[in-house]
C-alpha positions in Angstrom: -8.0 -50.1 11.2 -6.9 -46.5 11.1 -6.3 -44.2 14.0 -6.3 -40.4 13.7 -5.2 -37.9 16.3 -5.8 -34.2 16.0 -3.7 -31.5 17.6 -3.0 -27.8 17.3 -6.2 -26.2 18.6 -6.3 -23.3 21.0 -7.5 -19.7 21.6 -6.8 -17.0 19.1 -8.0 -13.5 18.4 -10.1 -12.7 15.4 -7.9 -12.2 12.4 -5.3 -14.6 13.7 -4.1 -18.0 12.5 -3.9 -21.6 13.7 -2.6 -24.8 12.1 -4.3 -28.0 13.0 -2.6 -31.4 12.5 -4.1 -34.8 12.0 -1.7 -37.7 12.3 -2.9 -41.1 10.9 -1.6 -44.5 11.8 -2.5 -48.1 11.2 -3.7 -49.2 7.7 -3.0 -45.8 6.1 -2.7 -47.4 2.7 -6.5 -48.0 2.8 -7.3 -44.2 3.2 -9.1 -42.7 0.2 -9.4 -39.2 1.6 -9.0 -37.2 4.8 -11.2 -34.4 5.8 -11.8 -31.8 8.5 -15.1 -31.2 10.1 -16.2 -28.9 12.9 -19.0 -28.8 15.4 -20.0 -25.6 17.2 -22.0 -25.7 20.4 -25.7 -26.4 19.7 -25.0 -27.1 16.0 -24.6 -30.1 13.8 -21.2 -31.2 12.7 -20.3 -29.7 9.4 -17.7 -30.5 6.7 -14.9 -28.0 6.3 -12.3 -29.4 3.8 -11.1 -32.6 2.2 -8.0 -33.9 0.5 -8.1 -37.0 -1.6 -5.4 -39.6 -1.9 -4.6 -38.1 -5.2 -4.1 -34.7 -3.6 -7.2 -32.9 -4.9 -8.8 -30.5 -2.4 -12.1 -29.0 -1.8 -13.5 -26.5 0.8 -16.8 -25.4 2.3 -17.8 -22.0 1.0 -17.6 -20.6 4.5 -13.8 -21.2 4.7 -12.7 -21.0 1.1 -9.9 -18.6 0.6 -9.1 -18.6 4.4 -8.3 -22.3 5.1 -5.9 -24.6 3.4 -5.7 -28.3 3.7 -2.5 -30.1 2.9 -0.6 -33.3 3.7 2.8 -34.6 4.4 2.9 -38.2 3.2 6.3 -38.9 4.9 4.7 -38.0 8.3 1.2 -39.5 7.5 -0.2 -36.1 8.6 -2.8 -33.8 7.2 -2.8 -30.1 8.1 -5.5 -27.4 8.2 -4.0 -24.0 8.0 -6.6 -21.5 9.2 -6.0 -17.8 8.5 -8.2 -14.7 9.0 -10.1 -16.6 11.7 -13.5 -15.3 12.7 -15.5 -15.9 16.0 -17.9 -18.0 14.0 -15.0 -20.5 13.3 -15.2 -21.4 17.0 -15.8 -25.1 17.2 -14.4 -28.5 18.0 -12.5 -29.6 14.9 -12.5 -33.2 13.9 -10.4 -35.1 11.5 -11.8 -38.0 9.5 -10.0 -40.7 7.5 -12.3 -42.3 4.9 -11.7 -45.9 4.0 -14.3 -48.5 3.6 -15.5 -47.0 6.8 -14.9 -43.7 8.5 -12.4 -43.2 11.3 -12.7 -40.1 13.5 -10.4 -38.4 15.9 -11.2 -37.1 19.3 -11.4 -33.5 18.2 -9.5 -30.3 19.1 -11.0 -27.1 20.4 -10.6 -23.9 18.4 -11.8 -20.7 20.0 -11.7 -17.4 18.2 -12.3 -14.3 20.4 -13.7 -11.1 19.1 
């Protein structure tokens, strides 16, 4: 069992920055990768970024060059640094830990005002 808890969301003006955190606990040694997803009102949840247990990263085209995923193994925490935020980045952001099954957090709201 793995538990993930997101934090760091909030309200920011367009062009601003936020850093989201995702703290993992439990059987963290079983985690193969951790990813960020987001869901805007009336839309399906979409993948944003992923970091593997080996440290490789990948990003959705919509955030490439603006968002950076990283991790602190000592804190069992994954971060999503979001720069140059746009109103279309407004969504609930979810963290997912991928093991033999997926574990999701409760989400954190990010609102970007124009």
